[in-house]
KOLDREN-133486 format. One line per field, with one value per residue (C-alpha): residue number from 0; x negated, y, z; residue in three letters. Coordinates in Angstrom, 1 decimal. Example, Ala and Ser with C-alpha at 12.3 -4.5 7.8 and 13.67 -1.06 7.14 Angstrom:
2
num: [0 / 1] $
x: [-12.3 / -13.7] $
y: [-4.5 / -1.1] $
z: [7.8 / 7.1] $
residuo: [ALA / SER] $
! end
This chain:
294
num: [0 / 1 / 2 / 3 / 4 / 5 / 6 / 7 / 8 / 9 / 10 / 11 / 12 / 13 / 14 / 15 / 16 / 17 / 18 / 19 / 20 / 21 / 22 / 23 / 24 / 25 / 26 / 27 / 28 / 29 / 30 / 31 / 32 / 33 / 34 / 35 / 36 / 37 / 38 / 39 / 40 / 41 / 42 / 43 / 44 / 45 / 46 / 47 / 48 / 49 / 50 / 51 / 52 / 53 / 54 / 55 / 56 / 57 / 58 / 59 / 60 / 61 / 62 / 63 / 64 / 65 / 66 / 67 / 68 / 69 / 70 / 71 / 72 / 73 / 74 / 75 / 76 / 77 / 78 / 79 / 80 / 81 / 82 / 83 / 84 / 85 / 86 / 87 / 88 / 89 / 90 / 91 / 92 / 93 / 94 / 95 / 96 / 97 / 98 / 99 / 100 / 101 / 102 / 103 / 104 / 105 / 106 / 107 / 108 / 109 / 110 / 111 / 112 / 113 / 114 / 115 / 116 / 117 / 118 / 119 / 120 / 121 / 122 / 123 / 124 / 125 / 126 / 127 / 128 / 129 / 130 / 131 / 132 / 133 / 134 / 135 / 136 / 137 / 138 / 139 / 140 / 141 / 142 / 143 / 144 / 145 / 146 / 147 / 148 / 149 / 150 / 151 / 152 / 153 / 154 / 155 / 156 / 157 / 158 / 159 / 160 / 161 / 162 / 163 / 164 / 165 / 166 / 167 / 168 / 169 / 170 / 171 / 172 / 173 / 174 / 175 / 176 / 177 / 178 / 179 / 180 / 181 / 182 / 183 / 184 / 185 / 186 / 187 / 188 / 189 / 190 / 191 / 192 / 193 / 194 / 195 / 196 / 197 / 198 / 199 / 200 / 201 / 202 / 203 / 204 / 205 / 206 / 207 / 208 / 209 / 210 / 211 / 212 / 213 / 214 / 215 / 216 / 217 / 218 / 219 / 220 / 221 / 222 / 223 / 224 / 225 / 226 / 227 / 228 / 229 / 230 / 231 / 232 / 233 / 234 / 235 / 236 / 237 / 238 / 239 / 240 / 241 / 242 / 243 / 244 / 245 / 246 / 247 / 248 / 249 / 250 / 251 / 252 / 253 / 254 / 255 / 256 / 257 / 258 / 259 / 260 / 261 / 262 / 263 / 264 / 265 / 266 / 267 / 268 / 269 / 270 / 271 / 272 / 273 / 274 / 275 / 276 / 277 / 278 / 279 / 280 / 281 / 282 / 283 / 284 / 285 / 286 / 287 / 288 / 289 / 290 / 291 / 292 / 293] $
x: [74.1 / 74.0 / 72.3 / 70.2 / 69.0 / 65.9 / 65.9 / 63.5 / 64.5 / 67.2 / 68.6 / 71.5 / 70.0 / 69.1 / 72.4 / 72.4 / 68.7 / 69.3 / 72.3 / 70.5 / 67.4 / 69.3 / 71.2 / 68.1 / 66.2 / 68.6 / 66.6 / 63.3 / 61.6 / 61.4 / 64.1 / 63.1 / 64.4 / 63.8 / 67.0 / 68.5 / 67.7 / 64.0 / 64.1 / 65.6 / 62.9 / 60.1 / 61.5 / 61.9 / 58.2 / 56.3 / 53.8 / 56.4 / 56.4 / 59.8 / 58.3 / 56.9 / 60.5 / 62.4 / 66.0 / 67.8 / 71.5 / 74.1 / 76.5 / 76.9 / 76.0 / 72.5 / 71.3 / 67.7 / 64.7 / 60.9 / 58.7 / 55.1 / 52.7 / 49.4 / 46.7 / 44.0 / 40.7 / 38.4 / 34.6 / 34.6 / 35.9 / 38.7 / 42.2 / 44.6 / 48.3 / 50.4 / 53.3 / 56.1 / 57.7 / 61.1 / 64.4 / 67.1 / 70.6 / 71.5 / 72.6 / 70.2 / 66.9 / 65.6 / 65.6 / 62.5 / 60.4 / 62.0 / 61.2 / 57.7 / 56.7 / 58.1 / 56.2 / 53.0 / 53.5 / 54.1 / 51.0 / 48.8 / 49.8 / 48.7 / 45.3 / 45.6 / 43.0 / 44.1 / 47.4 / 47.6 / 50.7 / 51.7 / 53.5 / 54.7 / 57.4 / 57.9 / 59.1 / 60.5 / 58.5 / 56.1 / 52.4 / 53.2 / 55.2 / 52.3 / 49.9 / 52.5 / 52.4 / 48.6 / 47.6 / 44.7 / 44.6 / 42.4 / 43.1 / 45.4 / 46.5 / 49.6 / 50.7 / 54.2 / 55.3 / 58.6 / 58.3 / 59.9 / 61.1 / 62.2 / 61.2 / 61.0 / 64.4 / 63.0 / 60.0 / 60.3 / 60.5 / 60.7 / 57.4 / 58.2 / 59.4 / 60.1 / 57.2 / 57.1 / 55.5 / 54.3 / 53.0 / 51.6 / 50.6 / 46.9 / 46.3 / 48.2 / 46.5 / 43.2 / 44.5 / 46.0 / 42.8 / 40.7 / 43.2 / 43.4 / 39.7 / 40.9 / 40.3 / 42.3 / 43.6 / 45.1 / 46.7 / 48.1 / 49.7 / 51.4 / 52.9 / 53.8 / 55.8 / 57.6 / 58.4 / 59.5 / 61.6 / 63.5 / 65.7 / 68.3 / 67.9 / 64.1 / 62.3 / 58.6 / 57.6 / 54.6 / 53.5 / 51.5 / 49.8 / 47.4 / 47.7 / 46.4 / 48.3 / 48.1 / 50.5 / 52.1 / 54.5 / 57.7 / 60.4 / 62.2 / 65.4 / 65.4 / 67.4 / 69.0 / 69.5 / 69.6 / 69.4 / 65.7 / 63.3 / 59.6 / 57.4 / 55.1 / 52.1 / 51.3 / 48.6 / 48.2 / 45.3 / 46.1 / 48.6 / 50.9 / 51.4 / 51.9 / 54.7 / 56.4 / 56.4 / 57.8 / 60.5 / 61.6 / 61.6 / 63.8 / 66.3 / 66.3 / 66.9 / 70.0 / 71.2 / 70.7 / 71.7 / 68.2 / 68.0 / 64.4 / 61.6 / 58.6 / 55.0 / 52.5 / 48.7 / 46.3 / 44.0 / 45.1 / 42.7 / 44.2 / 47.2 / 44.8 / 42.9 / 43.2 / 44.9 / 47.9 / 48.2 / 51.4 / 53.1 / 54.8 / 55.1 / 56.2 / 54.6 / 57.3 / 55.1 / 51.8 / 51.4 / 48.5 / 47.3 / 47.0 / 45.2 / 46.0 / 43.5 / 44.9] $
y: [93.3 / 96.8 / 99.2 / 102.0 / 105.3 / 107.1 / 110.9 / 113.6 / 116.3 / 118.7 / 121.5 / 120.1 / 116.7 / 117.8 / 117.0 / 113.4 / 113.0 / 114.0 / 111.7 / 108.7 / 109.4 / 109.5 / 106.3 / 104.4 / 105.8 / 104.3 / 101.1 / 102.8 / 102.5 / 106.3 / 107.6 / 110.7 / 112.6 / 116.2 / 118.2 / 119.6 / 123.2 / 122.5 / 120.4 / 123.3 / 125.6 / 123.3 / 122.6 / 126.3 / 127.0 / 127.8 / 125.0 / 122.3 / 119.7 / 118.2 / 115.2 / 114.0 / 113.5 / 110.6 / 109.6 / 106.3 / 106.5 / 103.8 / 105.5 / 109.0 / 107.8 / 108.4 / 105.2 / 105.9 / 108.2 / 108.4 / 111.4 / 111.9 / 114.9 / 115.4 / 116.7 / 119.2 / 117.5 / 117.2 / 117.0 / 113.4 / 114.7 / 112.1 / 113.2 / 111.7 / 111.7 / 111.0 / 108.6 / 108.1 / 104.7 / 104.7 / 105.2 / 102.9 / 102.2 / 98.6 / 96.5 / 98.2 / 96.6 / 96.3 / 100.1 / 100.1 / 98.5 / 100.7 / 103.9 / 102.8 / 101.7 / 104.8 / 107.0 / 105.1 / 106.0 / 109.7 / 109.9 / 108.1 / 110.8 / 113.4 / 111.7 / 110.6 / 107.9 / 107.1 / 106.9 / 107.2 / 105.8 / 104.8 / 101.5 / 99.8 / 100.3 / 104.0 / 103.5 / 100.0 / 98.7 / 96.0 / 95.7 / 92.6 / 94.8 / 97.3 / 94.4 / 93.3 / 96.8 / 96.6 / 98.6 / 97.8 / 98.6 / 101.6 / 102.0 / 100.7 / 104.0 / 103.7 / 101.2 / 101.7 / 100.4 / 100.5 / 101.2 / 98.9 / 101.1 / 98.3 / 98.5 / 102.3 / 103.1 / 103.6 / 105.8 / 109.4 / 112.0 / 115.1 / 116.5 / 116.2 / 119.5 / 120.8 / 122.3 / 126.2 / 127.4 / 130.7 / 129.2 / 125.8 / 126.1 / 126.9 / 124.1 / 121.5 / 122.5 / 121.6 / 118.3 / 117.2 / 118.2 / 116.0 / 113.1 / 112.9 / 113.9 / 116.8 / 120.5 / 122.9 / 124.4 / 120.9 / 120.8 / 124.3 / 123.5 / 120.5 / 122.8 / 125.4 / 122.8 / 121.8 / 125.4 / 126.4 / 123.2 / 122.8 / 119.8 / 120.6 / 117.1 / 117.2 / 117.2 / 118.1 / 117.2 / 118.0 / 117.4 / 120.3 / 120.4 / 123.0 / 124.9 / 121.9 / 119.9 / 116.3 / 114.7 / 115.5 / 113.8 / 114.4 / 112.7 / 113.9 / 112.1 / 111.3 / 113.7 / 110.8 / 108.2 / 109.9 / 106.5 / 106.4 / 108.7 / 109.5 / 109.9 / 112.9 / 111.4 / 110.5 / 112.0 / 111.3 / 111.6 / 108.4 / 105.5 / 107.1 / 110.2 / 107.9 / 106.0 / 109.2 / 110.4 / 107.1 / 107.1 / 110.6 / 109.5 / 106.6 / 108.9 / 111.1 / 108.1 / 107.1 / 110.8 / 111.1 / 107.6 / 106.8 / 103.0 / 102.8 / 105.0 / 104.7 / 105.5 / 105.6 / 105.1 / 105.4 / 102.7 / 99.2 / 99.4 / 102.6 / 101.0 / 98.6 / 101.4 / 101.3 / 104.7 / 103.3 / 100.1 / 101.2 / 101.4 / 98.1 / 98.0 / 95.8 / 96.1 / 97.2 / 97.4 / 98.3 / 100.8 / 101.9 / 103.9 / 102.1 / 103.0 / 102.0 / 102.5 / 103.6] $
z: [11.5 / 12.9 / 10.6 / 12.2 / 10.8 / 12.1 / 12.1 / 13.1 / 15.5 / 14.7 / 16.9 / 18.9 / 19.6 / 23.1 / 24.8 / 23.6 / 24.3 / 27.9 / 28.2 / 26.8 / 28.8 / 32.0 / 31.2 / 30.4 / 33.4 / 35.8 / 35.4 / 36.2 / 39.6 / 39.6 / 37.2 / 35.3 / 32.3 / 31.2 / 31.2 / 28.0 / 28.9 / 29.3 / 26.1 / 24.2 / 25.6 / 24.5 / 21.1 / 20.4 / 20.8 / 17.6 / 18.1 / 18.4 / 15.6 / 15.0 / 13.3 / 16.7 / 18.0 / 16.5 / 17.1 / 16.2 / 15.1 / 14.7 / 12.4 / 13.9 / 17.5 / 18.9 / 20.6 / 21.3 / 20.9 / 21.2 / 21.8 / 21.0 / 20.9 / 19.0 / 21.3 / 20.7 / 19.6 / 22.6 / 22.9 / 21.6 / 18.3 / 18.2 / 17.3 / 19.8 / 20.6 / 23.7 / 23.0 / 25.6 / 25.3 / 23.6 / 25.6 / 24.0 / 25.1 / 26.2 / 23.2 / 20.8 / 21.8 / 18.2 / 18.0 / 20.2 / 17.5 / 14.7 / 16.6 / 17.6 / 14.1 / 12.5 / 15.0 / 14.1 / 10.5 / 11.4 / 13.5 / 11.0 / 8.4 / 10.9 / 11.0 / 14.7 / 15.6 / 19.2 / 20.9 / 24.7 / 26.6 / 30.1 / 30.6 / 33.7 / 36.3 / 35.8 / 32.3 / 32.6 / 29.6 / 30.5 / 29.9 / 27.8 / 25.4 / 25.2 / 24.1 / 21.5 / 20.1 / 19.8 / 22.9 / 25.2 / 28.9 / 29.6 / 33.3 / 36.0 / 37.5 / 39.7 / 42.3 / 43.5 / 46.9 / 48.9 / 52.6 / 55.2 / 58.1 / 60.4 / 64.1 / 64.2 / 65.7 / 69.2 / 68.2 / 69.3 / 66.6 / 68.9 / 67.6 / 63.9 / 62.4 / 58.9 / 57.0 / 56.8 / 53.6 / 55.1 / 58.4 / 57.4 / 53.7 / 54.1 / 56.5 / 54.5 / 51.2 / 52.8 / 54.2 / 50.8 / 49.0 / 51.3 / 51.4 / 47.6 / 47.0 / 44.8 / 44.7 / 46.8 / 43.5 / 42.8 / 46.2 / 45.8 / 42.5 / 44.2 / 46.8 / 44.2 / 42.4 / 45.6 / 46.3 / 42.8 / 42.2 / 45.4 / 45.9 / 48.5 / 50.0 / 50.0 / 53.3 / 54.0 / 57.6 / 59.9 / 63.4 / 64.8 / 68.2 / 69.5 / 66.2 / 64.3 / 61.7 / 63.0 / 60.5 / 57.2 / 54.8 / 52.9 / 50.8 / 47.7 / 46.6 / 42.9 / 40.7 / 38.7 / 41.5 / 44.9 / 46.6 / 45.6 / 47.4 / 46.5 / 49.6 / 48.9 / 50.6 / 54.2 / 56.4 / 60.1 / 62.5 / 64.2 / 64.2 / 66.8 / 64.6 / 61.6 / 63.4 / 64.4 / 60.8 / 59.6 / 62.2 / 61.1 / 57.5 / 58.5 / 60.1 / 57.0 / 54.8 / 56.8 / 56.7 / 52.9 / 52.0 / 50.6 / 50.1 / 48.7 / 49.8 / 47.4 / 48.0 / 45.1 / 45.0 / 42.2 / 43.6 / 44.7 / 47.7 / 49.1 / 50.9 / 52.6 / 54.4 / 58.2 / 58.5 / 56.5 / 58.7 / 60.4 / 57.0 / 56.0 / 52.3 / 49.4 / 45.9 / 43.4 / 40.3 / 38.7 / 35.8 / 33.7 / 30.8 / 27.5 / 24.3 / 20.7 / 17.9 / 14.6] $
residuo: [MET / THR / GLN / TYR / GLU / ILE / LYS / THR / TYR / HIS / ALA / GLY / PHE / GLU / ASP / GLU / GLN / GLU / ARG / ILE / GLY / MET / GLU / VAL / ALA / LYS / ASN / PHE / ILE / ALA / PRO / HIS / GLN / THR / ASN / LYS / GLU / ARG / LEU / LYS / GLU / VAL / TYR / SER / GLN / PRO / GLU / PHE / ASP / PRO / GLU / THR / ARG / LEU / TYR / ALA / PHE / SER / GLY / ASP / LYS / MET / VAL / GLY / PHE / LEU / THR / SER / ARG / VAL / LEU / ASP / ILE / GLY / GLU / ASP / GLY / ILE / LYS / LYS / ALA / ASN / LEU / THR / PRO / PRO / SER / VAL / LEU / LYS / GLY / HIS / ASP / LYS / VAL / ARG / ASP / LEU / LEU / PHE / ASN / LYS / THR / ILE / GLU / VAL / LEU / LYS / LYS / LYS / GLU / VAL / LYS / GLN / ILE / LEU / SER / THR / PHE / GLY / PRO / ARG / CYS / ASN / ILE / SER / ALA / GLU / GLN / ALA / LEU / LYS / TRP / GLY / TYR / LYS / LEU / ALA / GLN / GLN / ASN / HIS / TYR / VAL / TYR / SER / ILE / ASP / PHE / SER / GLY / LEU / ASP / LYS / VAL / SER / THR / ASP / LYS / VAL / VAL / GLU / PHE / ASP / PHE / GLU / LYS / HIS / LEU / ALA / SER / CYS / VAL / LYS / ILE / VAL / ALA / GLU / GLU / TYR / GLU / GLN / SER / GLU / ASP / PHE / ALA / MET / ARG / MET / PHE / ASP / ASN / LEU / LYS / ASN / ASN / PRO / ASN / PRO / LYS / ARG / HIS / ILE / LEU / ILE / ILE / GLU / GLU / ASN / ASN / GLU / ILE / CYS / ALA / PHE / THR / GLY / ILE / ASN / PRO / ASN / ASN / ILE / ASP / SER / THR / ILE / GLY / THR / VAL / LEU / GLY / VAL / TYR / ALA / LYS / ASN / GLU / ASP / TYR / MET / LYS / GLN / LEU / LEU / ALA / LYS / LEU / ASN / GLN / ILE / ASN / LYS / GLN / GLU / ASN / ILE / LYS / ILE / ALA / GLN / LEU / GLY / PHE / THR / GLU / GLU / SER / ASP / ILE / LYS / GLN / GLN / LYS / TYR / SER / PRO / ILE / LYS / THR / LYS / LEU / LEU / GLY / ILE / GLY / GLY / GLN / TYR / ILE / LYS / GLU / LEU] $
! end
């Protein structure tokens, strides 16, 4: 029987944490893993608590990790923590429970009363596992779809052009804020993130007529698996503009070798709105936020 040792964070673990995280994330619908440079930056901050990062070893080989973070006490007076489900290499599945149970011990000692976690397709750990660990569903908060681009090869894309941050930013901020029912500050942060973290294969697209933005979308290939692309949101004044955007996305997918284009919503009913009717989709998975009482 394989024996495992659980260790708290030590400087130098970042390289292996990144490697394992990227390997495990290949099975995610939207693979993600913080790079080692950013990990080192976060772990060097004075407020960082090394006890909230746990690592599983088989001999001298790291085979999994789990991260958590104790949150500031809010208005409800309840001490809470975020817990990201464990990342564990294939063949070491029992490490998931070892890491989780040890983290619960650590957080209890820190007098945490509630743990908040997200389970579902974005972390490849099911809702059933969350319930086994004693969580309860608090809110379904993301529905992930793949887009079917068939039947768009003959649609004209002549009016679709690349987004210009200087020229189009103000108009698109207003559109995104209205579409997502958020503040313009929220929308501006989204565009700042796009501008400050450029992906060379990312595309942001608009259709502009008579100095008006009539359609907007974009696609960002995944940093771990570039055959997966995340659609940044879709706005169009009518179905014709929508089809033109989709046709252009289809061309980009072929150009960039994107096999799966994903579109996410926070409400199940959103994709059923009339304005999205030209988009043919398939549900890939449902995720939600879960709470565990300690």
